[in-house]
C-alpha positions in Angstrom: -19.3 -1.8 6.8 -16.9 0.6 5.5 -14.1 -0.6 3.1 -11.4 0.9 5.2 -12.6 1.5 8.9 -11.9 4.8 10.4 -9.9 3.2 13.2 -7.1 1.9 10.9 -3.9 4.0 11.0 -3.3 6.1 8.0 0.2 6.3 6.6 2.0 8.9 4.5 3.7 7.9 1.4 7.2 8.5 3.2 6.1 6.0 5.9 4.9 3.4 3.4 8.3 3.9 1.3 10.2 3.2 4.6 8.1 0.1 5.4 8.4 -1.3 1.8 12.1 0.0 1.4 11.2 1.6 -1.8 11.7 5.1 -2.9 8.8 7.5 -2.7 9.0 7.9 -6.5 8.1 4.2 -6.9 4.9 4.8 -4.9 4.2 7.6 -7.3 4.7 5.6 -10.3 2.4 2.7 -8.7 -0.3 5.3 -8.1 0.0 6.6 -11.7 -0.2 3.2 -13.3 -2.8 1.7 -10.9 -0.6 -0.8 -9.4 0.8 -0.9 -5.8 -1.5 -0.6 -2.6 -4.6 1.2 -2.8 -4.6 4.9 -1.4 -6.9 7.8 -0.7 -6.6 11.3 -1.2 -7.3 13.6 1.8 -7.4 17.1 0.4 -4.0 17.4 -1.3 -2.4 14.6 0.7 -2.0 10.9 -0.1 -2.6 8.5 2.6 -2.6 4.8 2.8 -4.7 2.7 5.3 -2.4 0.4 7.2 -4.9 -2.5 6.8 -4.8 -2.0 2.9 -1.1 -2.0 3.0 -1.2 -5.3 4.8 -3.7 -6.8 2.5 -1.8 -5.7 -0.7 1.4 -7.1 0.9 -0.3 -10.7 1.5 -1.5 -10.6 -2.2 2.2 -10.1 -3.2 3.4 -13.0 -1.3 4.3 -15.8 -3.6 4.1 -19.4 -2.6 7.1 -21.4 -3.1 7.1 -23.7 -6.1 7.1 -27.4 -5.4 9.9 -29.5 -6.3 9.4 -31.4 -9.7 
């Protein structure tokens, strides 16, 4: 089974920046240093699989600390 099914919507960096409420430059920085959601290059274009973005967001979610 493919890692990213072809039926998952692909998002542009502008769309991902809007969803995450971060500047597009932040996405560029994340791509350069290997952090942030995984992405693919389609020719000259960068795209993010919606499913991959959702997976990455789940990994970023922090559980509340229990009261000591």
